[in-house]
N, C-alpha and C positions, 0 to 999 in steps of 0.2 A: 493430704487429706481432701477427703468427695466431700462434692454438698449434694447435698440429699439435694433432688433432681424436683422435689412441691416446693423448697426454699428455694430453687432456680427459677421458678416456676412463675411465683411469686415476686423476684426482680424483676422477669422480666416487661410483665404481667402492667406491676408499679410504670415501670418507664415506660412504657406505653399509652399510658394512662395518662402519666402527665406532656409525653411528644402530642397529644390529640389535644393535651386541656385549650381551652380558649382565649386569644392574653387579655390583658385584664381591659375592662374598661376603661376607653376614657376619658379624664380627668377635668374635667369643664378648665374649674382652675389654676392648671398646672399645660397643660395644652391645647386650651380652646381659645382662654380668653390674650394670651398672651398671643397671639396667631389675627383675630379681631382688633385689640388693642395696635396693633405692629401695621397692619396692611384696612383696616376698615375705619375709627373713631376717630383718624380726622377728617371725615365731614362724614361718622355719623354712632355718630357720640354724644357725648355730652355737651360738648360749647358750640355742632352744629351737626344739622339734621338734615340734612337733603335732598331730598325729593318725601320729606318728614316718614322719613327711616332712622331709625335710633337705631341700635343695634348693643347697645353695650346695659341691656336691661332688658331678661326674658319675656316681658307683657309685649313692648313694644317687635319687639323682635315678631316673635309669632303671631300680629298681627298684621303687621310690614308696613310698609308708608304709601304714599297718592298712589298705587295702587290696587291698593287694598289686596296682593297676594302675598296669601305671607314671605319675610323670608327664610328663616326658616320650620318645614315641616316632619317633624318629630317622628324617627321611621319609615320617612324615604324623602332623602335626599337631590332625588332624579323632579321633586313637585316642589322645593325649595329653591328660590328664588337665588336666594344665596352664592346659593352654587352651580346654577343659571350661571350665573351671568359673573365668577368669576373663572368657568371650568370654559368659560366661552363661544357656552349652548349659542346662545345668543348673537349675532352678528351687528344687532343694532346697539347690546349695550355691552360691551366690558369695567370689570371693578377689581383689582382696581382702576380708573381710564384713564392715569396716568403713572407714573411710573415701575417702579420697579414692580411685578405678576410676584400670587401665591405660588410661591415655590412647589411639586405636585407634587412632596412629602408629606405639606402638610395642608392642600387643600385630599388629600387622601384621609388623614387625621381627621378632617374638616368634614368629608362624608360619611367616615367610618361611624364619628359622638354622632351625627344624626339618624346615620341609622338603629343603631343602637338605643333613640329617644331620646339621643337631642337635653341626656341628665342637665339643669340648671340648679342646681344646689343656693342654699336661701342665704349662705355664708357667702356664697358667691358680692361681690360689691357693687348689687345692681337694681341696691334697692329704693331708691332716688324717684321722690313718685314721679309717673306718668302724665308732663304738662298735652301733650299731647300734638301740641302746637308747631304749625312747620312754619319751618327756618328757608 
């Protein structure tokens, strides 16, 4: 049995299109929040906000802490202090300062999420009111 040329061409074109598809967008709740919770929330979460920075709420992460520089700049990981500090680009500041470093694959996921626009859905549990207080 011979496959018509048009059908074969359609099959290969479809396979090529699937191969060129972009990976699915990074899911904040399933992929990003667990990284932040594991590596950042101890010092920058609901119980403590070192240097006035809180990373468990979108508005606070975008505003930044005492530095007045945003921890997360949607679309621009190279301007995001969180990435700069986690990557170790600033020799004066390494995050986390103690303990296990953020593994490369998790850092790459954070970078990709920020590059994609740092989507932080409303349903993510970041709805506690911002106090703006420094601890």
